DRENLOTOR-723866 format. One record per residue: chain; x, y, z of N, C-alpha, C in turn; residue number from 1; residue in one letter. Coordinates in steps of 0.1 Angstrom, whole numbers, plus 5000, padded with zeros to 4 digits. Example, Ala and Ser with C-alpha at 12.3 -4.5 7.8 and 13.67 -1.06 7.14 Angstrom:
<atoms>
fipa,n_xx,n_yy,n_zz,ca_xx,ca_yy,ca_zz,c_xx,c_yy,c_zz,tordo,pado
A,5132,4943,5078,5123,4955,5078,5132,4967,5078,1,A .
A,5128,4978,5071,5137,4989,5071,5129,5000,5079,2,S .
</atoms>
This chain:
<atoms>
fipa,n_xx,n_yy,n_zz,ca_xx,ca_yy,ca_zz,c_xx,c_yy,c_zz,tordo,pado
A,2220,1591,8314,2214,1577,8313,2222,1565,8308,1,M .
A,2218,1553,8318,2224,1543,8313,2215,1530,8307,2,V .
A,2220,1526,8295,2212,1515,8291,2216,1500,8293,3,I .
A,2207,1492,8295,2210,1478,8296,2203,1471,8284,4,I .
A,2211,1465,8275,2208,1458,8263,2209,1444,8264,5,E .
A,2200,1437,8265,2197,1424,8267,2193,1416,8253,6,V .
A,2201,1408,8249,2199,1401,8238,2193,1388,8242,7,S .
A,2182,1384,8233,2172,1374,8239,2181,1360,8234,8,L .
A,2178,1349,8242,2182,1336,8236,2175,1330,8223,9,L .
A,2181,1324,8216,2176,1320,8204,2163,1313,8206,10,S .
A,2149,1315,8199,2138,1308,8203,2130,1312,8215,11,G .
A,2134,1327,8222,2128,1330,8236,2122,1344,8232,12,F .
A,2110,1347,8235,2105,1359,8239,2103,1365,8252,13,V .
A,2103,1377,8256,2101,1383,8269,2086,1382,8271,14,V .
A,2083,1380,8281,2068,1381,8286,2063,1395,8289,15,T .
A,2048,1396,8287,2046,1412,8292,2046,1411,8305,16,S .
A,2046,1402,8314,2044,1403,8328,2057,1409,8331,17,R .
A,2068,1405,8326,2084,1409,8329,2084,1424,8326,18,S .
A,2078,1430,8314,2077,1442,8312,2070,1451,8322,19,R .
A,2062,1445,8325,2054,1453,8335,2060,1453,8348,20,I .
A,2064,1443,8353,2074,1444,8365,2086,1453,8366,21,S .
A,2091,1452,8354,2103,1463,8352,2100,1480,8351,22,L .
A,2089,1479,8345,2082,1493,8344,2078,1501,8355,23,E .
A,2074,1494,8366,2070,1497,8379,2082,1500,8388,24,N .
A,2093,1500,8382,2106,1502,8391,2108,1518,8389,25,R .
A,2113,1526,8399,2114,1540,8398,2127,1542,8393,26,T .
A,2137,1533,8391,2149,1536,8384,2147,1535,8369,27,I .
A,2138,1527,8365,2135,1525,8350,2128,1536,8344,28,V .
A,2135,1541,8335,2126,1554,8326,2120,1548,8315,29,K .
A,2125,1538,8309,2115,1533,8297,2121,1519,8293,30,K .
A,2113,1512,8286,2116,1499,8283,2112,1497,8268,31,I .
A,2120,1491,8259,2118,1492,8243,2121,1475,8241,32,E .
A,2113,1469,8232,2117,1454,8227,2115,1459,8213,33,V .
A,2129,1454,8205,2129,1454,8193,2136,1441,8186,34,K .
A,2127,1433,8180,2133,1418,8174,2136,1412,8184,35,A .
A,2151,1410,8186,2155,1399,8198,2164,1405,8207,36,N .
A,2160,1420,8209,2167,1427,8220,2157,1435,8229,37,V .
A,2161,1436,8242,2154,1444,8251,2161,1453,8256,38,V .
A,2158,1466,8254,2166,1479,8259,2159,1484,8272,39,Y .
A,2167,1484,8284,2161,1490,8295,2169,1504,8297,40,I .
A,2161,1514,8299,2166,1526,8300,2167,1530,8314,41,Y .
A,2177,1535,8319,2178,1539,8336,2182,1553,8335,42,L .
A,2176,1561,8343,2177,1572,8347,2194,1577,8351,43,E .
A,2199,1569,8359,2212,1570,8365,2214,1556,8373,44,K .
A,2226,1553,8377,2230,1542,8388,2238,1550,8397,45,L .
A,2236,1545,8409,2244,1547,8419,2252,1534,8427,46,N .
A,2258,1536,8438,2265,1527,8444,2258,1511,8448,47,D .
A,2244,1515,8447,2235,1503,8454,2233,1492,8443,48,E .
A,2235,1480,8447,2232,1469,8439,2218,1468,8433,49,S .
A,2218,1465,8419,2205,1465,8414,2203,1451,8407,50,Q .
A,2191,1444,8409,2188,1433,8401,2176,1434,8394,51,T .
A,2177,1430,8379,2166,1429,8371,2166,1416,8367,52,F .
A,2151,1413,8367,2145,1398,8362,2137,1400,8350,53,V .
A,2142,1393,8341,2135,1391,8329,2129,1377,8328,54,L .
A,2116,1377,8325,2108,1364,8325,2108,1362,8307,55,Q .
A,2114,1351,8305,2113,1345,8290,2104,1334,8290,56,L .
A,2099,1337,8276,2092,1323,8272,2097,1315,8262,57,E .
A,2098,1304,8261,2104,1296,8250,2093,1295,8239,58,Q .
A,2091,1299,8229,2084,1298,8216,2087,1285,8207,59,V .
A,2103,1286,8205,2108,1277,8195,2118,1267,8201,60,I .
A,2120,1254,8201,2129,1245,8205,2139,1245,8198,61,Q .
A,2152,1251,8203,2167,1254,8198,2178,1243,8202,62,V .
A,2182,1236,8195,2192,1228,8200,2206,1234,8201,63,K .
A,2213,1231,8206,2227,1237,8210,2226,1253,8211,64,N .
A,2222,1256,8220,2214,1269,8223,2229,1278,8227,65,L .
A,2232,1288,8220,2244,1298,8222,2241,1307,8233,66,K .
A,2251,1311,8241,2249,1321,8251,2246,1334,8243,67,P .
A,2238,1344,8251,2234,1357,8247,2239,1366,8256,68,A .
A,2242,1377,8249,2249,1389,8257,2240,1399,8263,69,N .
A,2247,1407,8273,2240,1417,8278,2251,1429,8282,70,I .
A,2245,1438,8275,2257,1451,8276,2251,1462,8286,71,K .
A,2258,1467,8291,2256,1480,8300,2265,1491,8296,72,I .
A,2258,1502,8292,2266,1514,8290,2260,1527,8291,73,Y .
A,2267,1536,8293,2262,1550,8294,2258,1555,8279,74,D .
A,2247,1559,8280,2242,1565,8266,2250,1578,8259,75,Y .
A,2255,1584,8268,2263,1596,8264,2281,1591,8262,76,Y .
A,2285,1581,8267,2298,1575,8268,2298,1561,8264,77,Q .
A,2292,1557,8252,2293,1544,8246,2303,1535,8247,78,P .
A,2316,1542,8249,2329,1535,8248,2330,1526,8260,79,G .
A,2324,1534,8272,2325,1528,8286,2315,1516,8286,80,R .
A,2318,1504,8282,2309,1494,8279,2313,1481,8286,81,L .
A,2302,1476,8293,2302,1461,8301,2294,1451,8295,82,Q .
A,2301,1441,8291,2295,1429,8284,2296,1418,8295,83,I .
A,2285,1410,8296,2283,1399,8304,2274,1389,8294,84,S .
A,2277,1375,8296,2271,1363,8289,2261,1357,8297,85,Y .
A,2249,1352,8293,2240,1340,8301,2237,1332,8290,86,Y .
A,2235,1320,8296,2231,1307,8287,2222,1301,8291,87,S .
A,2214,1302,8303,2203,1296,8305,2193,1304,8312,88,G .
A,2182,1297,8313,2170,1304,8319,2166,1295,8331,89,V .
A,2165,1301,8345,2158,1295,8356,2143,1295,8355,90,G .
A,2137,1288,8363,2123,1284,8365,2118,1296,8373,91,S .
</atoms>
């Protein structure tokens, strides 16, 4: 099982529409939202490229917004970790 752990930008929340669109993908086993982190559980990954889109809603205006991270790791081998950062939200 693979976990994608998305830390939300300060002042943002994930929309319910975003959760529904992710849950309808066959590769997605489960989605959890805890505090400021979204956990996307995948059954497995293969060689095919995958794109996941989270729609966020800004609920609080934050100055000097800092980048948030995205961690991807194997549930059974968490030492094999990939970390990326994002700092903006597209329209």
